[in-house]
N, C-alpha and C positions, 0 to 999 in steps of 0.2 A: 940103272936098270940091270938086274941080274937074272940070268937064265937058270932054270932048274934043269939039270942034266937029264937026258932021256925023256923029255916032255916038251910041250909047247907052252909051259907055264913061265911067268915072269914075276919078279918082285920089284916094286918101285917104292922108294922112300920120298916123302915130301916133308919139308921143314918150314916152320913159321918162326922167324926170328923177331917178329913184330910184337907190339903191345896189344893188338886186337885179334880176336878170333878170325880165321880166314874160312870162307866158304867158297869152294871152287869146283869146277868140273875139269878133271884132267883130260887133256887131249892125248890119249894114249897112242894115236897114230904118229905123233911127233917123236915117239920113242921106238918106232919101227914095229908097233903092234897093230895088227889089222884083224877085223872080224869081231865076233861077239865073245865076251868073257864073263865068267862068274868072278866077282871080286870079294875077297876076304880080308878083313883087318887082321893082320898076324899078331897083334898084341893081345886082342881079346877073343880071337877065333870066330868073330861074328861076320856074317855076310853083310856087305854094305852096297849101297847104290853108287855106281860111279857117276851118277848124275849130279850129286852134291856131296863133296867130301868136306868135313869140318876138321879144322886143326886149331887147337887152343893156342893162346899166346905162349910163345917160347916152347912150343910143342912140336911133335912130329907124328906122322902116321906111316906105317909100313904096310903096304897092300900087296896081296898076291892076286895075279890075274890068271885064271885058268880058262883055256880055250873051251868053248862049248860047241 
């Protein structure tokens, strides 16, 4: 978990070292984040639903959480 200076934004990276795609819902409260957030995939700059994150085999996703 990395903080953005001068804001309440955070970035989190999730990795899949397995052979199968992973679908999961990150429990952001376990990273000290509370409240509602807008979530952006930082690789493609698209908004994503934190309800279901997809990570391809041997892939990773880098997400930015912006407090709303």
